[in-house]
C-alpha positions as CSV (number, residue, x, y, z in Angstrom):
1,X,16.7,14.4,1.1
2,X,14.1,16.4,-0.7
3,X,10.5,16.7,0.5
4,X,9.2,13.6,-1.3
5,X,12.1,11.5,0.1
6,X,11.4,12.8,3.6
7,X,7.7,12.0,3.3
8,X,8.5,8.5,1.9
9,X,11.0,7.9,4.7
10,X,8.5,8.9,7.4
11,X,5.5,7.1,6.1
12,X,7.2,3.8,5.2
13,X,9.1,3.6,8.4
14,X,6.0,4.2,10.5
15,X,4.2,1.2,12.0
16,X,0.9,0.3,10.4
17,X,-0.1,-3.3,9.8
18,X,-3.7,-4.1,8.9
19,X,-6.0,-3.0,11.7
20,X,-3.3,-0.9,13.4
21,X,-3.0,2.0,11.0
22,X,-3.1,4.8,13.6
23,X,0.4,6.2,12.9
24,X,-0.2,6.4,9.2
25,X,-3.6,8.0,9.6
26,X,-2.0,10.8,11.8
27,X,0.7,11.4,9.1
28,X,-2.0,11.6,6.4
29,X,-4.2,13.9,8.4
30,X,-1.3,16.3,9.1
31,X,-0.3,16.4,5.4
32,X,-3.8,16.5,3.9
33,X,-4.9,19.4,6.1
34,X,-2.4,21.5,4.3
35,X,-4.0,21.1,0.9
36,X,-7.7,20.3,1.4
37,X,-10.8,21.9,2.9
38,X,-12.2,19.1,5.1
39,X,-11.2,15.9,6.8
40,X,-13.5,13.0,7.7
41,X,-13.1,9.5,9.0
42,X,-15.3,6.4,8.6
43,X,-16.0,4.1,11.6
44,X,-13.4,1.6,10.3
45,X,-10.6,4.2,10.6
46,X,-10.2,5.2,6.9
47,X,-9.5,8.9,6.2
48,X,-11.2,11.1,3.6
49,X,-10.2,14.7,2.7
50,X,-12.0,16.9,0.2
51,X,-10.8,19.8,-2.0
52,X,-13.6,21.6,-3.9
53,X,-12.8,22.9,-7.3
54,X,-15.3,24.5,-9.8
55,X,-18.2,22.5,-8.4
56,X,-19.4,19.9,-6.0
57,X,-19.7,17.3,-8.8
58,X,-18.3,15.1,-10.0
59,X,-16.7,13.7,-6.9
60,X,-13.3,12.3,-7.8
61,X,-11.9,9.8,-5.3
62,X,-8.2,9.0,-5.1
63,X,-7.3,6.3,-2.6
64,X,-4.3,4.4,-1.4
65,X,-4.5,1.8,1.4
66,X,-2.6,2.7,4.6
67,X,-1.9,-0.8,5.9
68,X,1.2,-2.9,5.3
69,X,1.6,-6.6,5.6
70,X,2.9,-7.9,9.0
71,X,2.0,-10.2,11.8
72,X,0.2,-10.3,15.2
73,X,1.2,-12.0,18.4
74,X,-1.0,-15.2,18.6
75,X,0.4,-17.1,21.7
76,X,3.5,-18.0,23.6
77,X,5.4,-21.3,24.1
78,X,6.1,-22.4,27.6
79,X,9.7,-21.1,27.0
80,X,8.5,-17.6,26.0
81,X,8.9,-17.8,22.3
82,X,6.2,-15.9,20.4
83,X,4.0,-17.7,17.9
84,X,2.3,-15.3,15.5
85,X,-0.2,-15.1,12.7
86,X,0.1,-13.3,9.4
87,X,-1.7,-10.1,8.5
88,X,-1.6,-10.2,4.7
89,X,0.1,-12.5,2.3
90,X,3.5,-13.9,3.4
91,X,5.7,-16.4,1.8
92,X,7.7,-18.5,4.3
93,X,11.0,-17.9,2.4
94,X,11.0,-14.2,3.0
95,X,10.1,-14.3,6.7
96,X,12.6,-16.7,8.2
97,X,15.6,-15.1,9.9
98,X,14.3,-11.5,9.6
99,X,14.3,-8.9,12.4
100,X,10.9,-7.9,13.6
101,X,9.6,-5.0,15.7
102,X,6.8,-5.8,18.2
103,X,4.8,-2.8,19.3
104,X,4.1,-3.4,23.0
105,X,2.6,-1.3,25.8
106,X,6.1,-0.6,26.9
107,X,7.3,0.4,23.5
108,X,8.9,-1.3,20.4
109,X,10.7,-4.6,21.0
110,X,13.1,-6.2,18.6
111,X,13.1,-9.9,17.9
112,X,14.0,-12.4,15.1
113,X,11.9,-15.0,13.3
114,X,13.4,-18.4,14.1
115,X,12.7,-22.1,13.5
116,X,14.4,-25.4,14.2
117,X,18.0,-25.3,12.7
118,X,18.3,-26.9,9.3
119,X,21.2,-29.0,10.6
120,X,18.6,-30.9,12.7
121,X,16.2,-31.5,9.8
122,X,16.1,-34.4,7.5
123,X,17.2,-33.6,3.9
124,X,13.7,-33.7,2.5
125,X,12.4,-31.3,5.2
126,X,15.2,-28.8,4.4
127,X,13.9,-28.5,0.8
128,X,10.4,-27.4,1.8
129,X,9.2,-23.8,2.4
130,X,8.6,-23.6,6.1
131,X,5.0,-22.7,7.1
132,X,4.5,-19.6,9.2
133,X,2.8,-21.7,11.8
134,X,6.1,-23.5,12.4
135,X,8.1,-20.3,13.0
136,X,8.4,-18.3,16.1
137,X,9.9,-15.0,17.3
138,X,12.8,-14.9,19.7
139,X,12.9,-11.6,21.7
140,X,15.7,-12.8,23.9
141,X,14.2,-15.9,25.5
142,X,16.1,-17.3,28.4
143,X,15.3,-19.8,31.2
144,X,13.6,-18.0,34.2
145,X,13.1,-14.8,32.1
146,X,9.4,-14.0,31.9
147,X,9.0,-12.4,28.5
148,X,5.4,-11.4,29.0
149,X,5.8,-9.7,32.4
150,X,9.2,-8.2,31.9
151,X,8.9,-7.0,28.3
152,X,5.1,-6.3,28.2
153,X,4.3,-8.5,25.2
154,X,0.7,-9.4,24.9
155,X,-1.5,-11.5,22.6
156,X,-2.8,-9.1,19.8
157,X,0.3,-6.9,19.7
158,X,1.2,-6.0,16.1
159,X,4.5,-7.1,14.6
160,X,6.2,-5.1,11.8
161,X,9.4,-5.8,9.8
162,X,12.3,-3.8,11.2
163,X,13.5,-2.0,8.1
164,X,14.6,1.5,7.2
165,X,14.0,3.7,4.1
166,X,17.3,3.8,2.2
167,X,18.4,5.8,-0.9
168,X,20.4,3.2,-2.9
169,X,23.8,3.5,-4.6
170,X,21.7,4.2,-7.8
171,X,20.1,7.3,-6.2
172,X,17.1,7.1,-8.4
173,X,16.0,3.9,-6.6
174,X,14.7,3.6,-3.0
175,X,14.7,0.6,-0.7
176,X,12.1,0.3,2.1
177,X,9.4,-1.8,3.7
178,X,5.7,-0.9,3.1
179,X,5.9,0.6,-0.3
180,X,2.8,-1.5,-0.7
181,X,1.0,0.8,-0.2
182,X,2.5,3.8,1.5
183,X,3.8,4.9,-1.8
184,X,0.2,5.4,-2.8
185,X,-0.6,7.4,0.4
186,X,2.3,9.7,-0.5
187,X,1.1,10.0,-4.1
188,X,-2.4,11.1,-2.9
189,X,-0.7,13.8,-0.8
190,X,1.6,15.0,-3.6
191,X,-1.3,15.1,-6.2
192,X,-3.4,17.3,-3.8
193,X,-0.3,19.4,-3.2
194,X,-0.1,20.0,-7.0
195,X,-3.8,20.8,-7.1
196,X,-3.7,23.3,-4.3
197,X,-3.5,26.4,-6.5
198,X,-4.8,24.8,-9.8
199,X,-8.3,25.1,-11.2
200,X,-10.1,21.7,-11.5
201,X,-13.7,21.0,-12.6
202,X,-14.6,18.7,-9.7
203,X,-14.3,18.0,-6.0
204,X,-11.3,15.8,-5.3
205,X,-11.4,13.3,-2.4
206,X,-8.0,12.3,-1.2
207,X,-8.3,9.1,0.8
208,X,-6.5,6.4,2.8
209,X,-8.2,3.1,3.5
210,X,-7.6,0.5,6.2
211,X,-7.3,-3.3,6.1
212,X,-6.8,-3.8,2.4
213,X,-4.2,-6.6,2.9
214,X,-6.7,-8.7,4.8
215,X,-9.6,-8.6,2.4
216,X,-10.2,-5.0,1.0
217,X,-12.3,-4.2,4.1
218,X,-11.8,-0.5,4.6
219,X,-12.5,0.3,1.0
220,X,-16.1,-0.8,1.3
221,X,-17.0,1.6,4.2
222,X,-14.9,4.4,2.8
223,X,-16.6,4.2,-0.6
224,X,-20.0,4.5,1.2
225,X,-18.8,7.7,3.0
226,X,-17.1,9.2,-0.1
227,X,-20.0,8.5,-2.5
228,X,-17.7,9.1,-5.5
229,X,-18.7,9.5,-9.1
230,X,-15.4,8.1,-10.3
231,X,-12.4,6.5,-8.5
232,X,-8.7,6.3,-9.1
233,X,-7.2,3.5,-6.9
234,X,-3.5,4.0,-6.5
235,X,-1.6,0.8,-5.7
236,X,1.8,-0.7,-6.6
237,X,2.5,-2.7,-9.8
238,X,4.5,-5.9,-9.5
239,X,7.9,-5.2,-11.1
240,X,9.1,-8.4,-12.9
241,X,12.6,-7.3,-14.1
242,X,14.4,-10.1,-12.2
243,X,16.2,-13.2,-13.5
244,X,15.7,-15.2,-15.6
245,X,13.8,-12.8,-17.9
246,X,15.2,-9.6,-16.5
247,X,14.7,-6.4,-18.5
248,X,12.7,-8.2,-21.2
249,X,9.7,-7.9,-19.0
250,X,7.2,-5.1,-19.7
251,X,6.5,-4.4,-16.1
252,X,9.8,-3.2,-14.7
253,X,11.5,-0.5,-12.8
254,X,11.5,2.7,-14.9
255,X,8.6,1.6,-17.1
256,X,6.3,4.3,-15.7
257,X,3.0,3.8,-13.9
258,X,1.1,0.5,-14.4
259,X,-2.5,0.8,-15.6
260,X,-4.4,-2.3,-14.5
261,X,-6.6,-3.9,-17.2
262,X,-7.7,-6.8,-15.0
263,X,-7.5,-8.2,-11.5
264,X,-9.3,-11.0,-9.6
265,X,-12.0,-8.6,-8.4
266,X,-12.4,-5.9,-11.1
267,X,-12.3,-5.1,-14.8
268,X,-11.9,-1.4,-15.0
269,X,-14.3,1.0,-16.6
270,X,-13.2,0.8,-20.3
271,X,-13.9,4.5,-21.2
272,X,-12.0,5.6,-18.1
273,X,-9.1,3.3,-19.0
274,X,-9.0,4.7,-22.5
275,X,-8.9,8.3,-21.0
276,X,-6.0,7.3,-18.8
277,X,-4.1,6.0,-21.8
278,X,-4.9,9.0,-23.9
279,X,-3.8,11.4,-21.2
280,X,-0.5,9.5,-20.7
281,X,0.1,9.6,-24.5
282,X,-0.8,13.3,-24.8
283,X,1.5,14.3,-21.9
284,X,4.3,11.9,-23.0
285,X,4.2,10.1,-19.6
286,X,5.6,6.6,-19.9
287,X,3.2,3.9,-18.8
288,X,2.4,0.2,-19.3
289,X,-0.7,-1.9,-19.2
290,X,-0.7,-4.9,-16.9
291,X,-3.0,-7.5,-15.3
292,X,-3.1,-9.4,-12.0
293,X,-4.9,-12.8,-12.0
294,X,-3.9,-13.8,-8.4
295,X,-4.8,-10.7,-6.4
296,X,-7.0,-7.7,-6.1
297,X,-7.1,-4.1,-5.0
298,X,-9.4,-1.6,-3.3
299,X,-11.1,-1.2,-6.7
300,X,-13.0,-4.4,-6.0
301,X,-15.4,-3.1,-3.4
302,X,-15.3,0.5,-4.6
303,X,-16.5,-0.1,-8.1
304,X,-19.4,-2.1,-6.7
305,X,-20.4,0.6,-4.2
306,X,-24.0,1.9,-4.3
307,X,-25.1,1.9,-8.0
308,X,-21.5,1.4,-9.2
309,X,-18.4,3.6,-9.6
310,X,-16.2,3.8,-12.7
311,X,-12.8,2.8,-11.3
312,X,-9.2,2.4,-12.5
313,X,-6.0,1.3,-10.8
314,X,-2.8,3.1,-11.4
315,X,0.6,2.8,-9.7
316,X,4.4,2.6,-9.9
317,X,6.0,-0.9,-10.2
318,X,7.8,-2.1,-7.2
319,X,10.2,-5.0,-6.9
320,X,9.8,-7.6,-4.0
321,X,6.4,-6.5,-2.7
322,X,5.1,-8.5,0.3
323,X,8.6,-8.8,1.7
324,X,10.7,-6.8,4.2
325,X,12.2,-4.5,1.5
326,X,10.9,-3.4,-1.8
327,X,12.6,-1.3,-4.5
328,X,10.9,1.8,-6.0
329,X,12.0,4.1,-8.8
330,X,11.7,7.9,-8.1
331,X,11.1,8.4,-11.8
332,X,8.1,6.0,-11.7
333,X,6.8,7.8,-8.6
334,X,7.0,11.2,-10.2
335,X,5.4,10.0,-13.4
336,X,2.5,8.4,-11.4
337,X,1.9,11.7,-9.6
338,X,2.0,13.5,-13.0
339,X,-0.5,11.1,-14.6
340,X,-3.0,11.1,-11.8
341,X,-2.7,14.9,-11.6
342,X,-3.3,15.4,-15.4
343,X,-6.2,12.8,-15.3
344,X,-7.9,14.5,-12.4
345,X,-8.0,17.8,-14.3
346,X,-9.9,16.1,-17.1
347,X,-12.6,14.5,-15.0
348,X,-15.4,17.1,-15.5
349,X,-19.1,16.4,-15.6
350,X,-19.2,15.6,-19.3
351,X,-16.3,13.1,-19.3
352,X,-17.5,11.3,-16.1
353,X,-21.1,11.1,-17.4
354,X,-19.7,9.6,-20.6
355,X,-18.1,6.7,-18.8
356,X,-21.5,5.1,-18.2
357,X,-23.6,6.5,-21.0
358,X,-24.2,4.4,-24.2
């Protein structure tokens, strides 16, 4: 594995559901300290690093959210089965039957998501998507075996999909949990690495936010701390190159970084959007424009921070987000790093002022 693959392996396999991002924060702090001048934290747990270039202004914020979707222990049945609540958006189809890792005071504990066997359900019930509230986790329940006392499971313990980073048979593609949005955390680190010995006309803020998957919460406090003049939100695109339309779709693995033109919480700054497109075309970086009507990113609260922040969302497309395993293209990853790097070098006082001038 090269350095990028090693970073992606470590940061995706680490445990970090919404509200429990400590492992990810420690990895980001360790890496960001190598390439930046200063590290700060807000009181929600988000991280902000800064690298000064030719001047203090403009302040260019790059941010990826550190949390992944997962679950939390809610309660126990009288038999010792664990009932749980979702942290982030889960579809019942992708949860049932999956191995889970519960982080307890005694260490990680493996279990499996179960439900009443389909053989015991009426035919109409079998056809329905099972609700999360009807599922449970079995950590090895047996009569007269006290799961809570012997295994140390408590209400509030975080639950993470048990999944490992894998280089696929097509070695340009990677399989892992938590690409949404650890891939962005790695991109923030790699862009700052490229900027380490490069002149840039601004101060770059490399950030990781908390609790994005449960309502874009960390971005609000992080933006207040960062006080940016412009923001690049890095998040995954939704690759759609699956049956029945397959490779006819625009947003697909290998199509380069997605540039978001609309989501449910933000329309990007148009002049910043046009600069992103111009930069990609000049540097011959493949990209595609996309929209998301049913979701939002950290750009929502950031672009409304203080008196407003020109903001854009850029990121590589990933198949099967919000499941236990997504698929990412290394080529898309590298092209996203390149596009954000080239864009950052163009964000001088004149260009940034022009985003909001008539």
